[in-house]
C-alpha positions as CSV (number, residue, x, y, z in Angstrom):
1,M,-76.7,-72.3,-122.3
2,K,-75.2,-73.0,-118.9
3,R,-77.2,-74.3,-115.9
4,P,-76.0,-75.0,-112.3
5,F,-76.3,-78.4,-110.8
6,A,-75.7,-79.6,-107.3
7,A,-73.0,-82.3,-106.9
8,T,-71.5,-84.2,-104.0
9,V,-68.1,-85.8,-103.7
10,W,-66.9,-88.6,-101.3
11,R,-64.0,-91.0,-101.0
12,E,-64.5,-94.6,-101.8
13,G,-61.3,-96.6,-101.3
14,R,-58.6,-94.9,-103.4
15,W,-61.2,-93.1,-105.6
16,Y,-63.1,-89.9,-105.2
17,V,-66.7,-90.4,-106.4
18,S,-68.8,-87.4,-107.7
19,Q,-72.5,-87.5,-108.3
20,C,-75.0,-85.0,-109.6
21,L,-77.9,-84.7,-107.2
22,E,-80.5,-83.8,-109.8
23,L,-79.5,-86.4,-112.5
24,D,-78.6,-90.0,-112.5
25,V,-75.0,-89.2,-113.5
26,A,-71.8,-90.0,-111.5
27,S,-68.1,-90.2,-112.1
28,Q,-64.8,-90.7,-110.3
29,G,-61.2,-89.5,-110.2
30,D,-57.9,-89.6,-108.2
31,T,-58.7,-86.3,-106.6
32,E,-61.9,-84.3,-105.7
33,E,-61.1,-81.9,-108.5
34,E,-60.6,-84.6,-111.0
35,A,-63.8,-86.4,-109.9
36,L,-65.7,-83.1,-110.4
37,A,-64.1,-82.4,-113.8
38,N,-65.0,-85.9,-114.9
39,L,-68.6,-85.4,-113.7
40,K,-68.8,-82.2,-115.7
41,E,-67.7,-84.0,-118.8
42,A,-70.1,-86.9,-118.2
43,M,-73.0,-84.4,-117.7
44,E,-72.1,-82.6,-120.9
45,L,-72.2,-86.0,-122.7
46,H,-75.5,-86.7,-121.0
47,F,-77.1,-83.6,-122.6
48,E,-75.7,-84.2,-126.1
49,P,-78.4,-85.3,-128.6
50,P,-78.4,-89.1,-129.2
51,Q,-76.8,-90.2,-132.4
52,A,-77.8,-93.9,-132.5
53,T,-77.7,-95.6,-135.8
54,R,-80.6,-97.8,-134.7
55,P,-83.0,-97.7,-131.8
56,P,-81.8,-99.2,-128.6
57,Q,-83.2,-102.7,-127.7
58,V,-85.2,-102.8,-124.5
59,R,-84.7,-106.0,-122.6
60,L,-86.5,-107.5,-119.6
61,I,-84.5,-109.1,-116.9
62,E,-85.6,-111.0,-113.8
63,V,-84.0,-110.4,-110.4
64,E,-84.6,-112.3,-107.2
65,V,-85.7,-109.8,-104.6
66,G,-86.9,-111.9,-101.7
67,A,-85.5,-114.7,-99.5
68,A,-86.0,-118.2,-100.9
């Protein structure tokens, strides 16, 4: 089944960065076309069923968010 997704592409230094606007998936490439092709591949991998051999370990990290 195919479904359309909105994507945006912009230049960051020497890279073109592509990002899906509906999902938290992004990629990059040397050209806009390559960045979009890489994004498509990343999104296809995103939708593949997980095949983990063991459950992922959830960890808690602390980050300083205010001025000291």
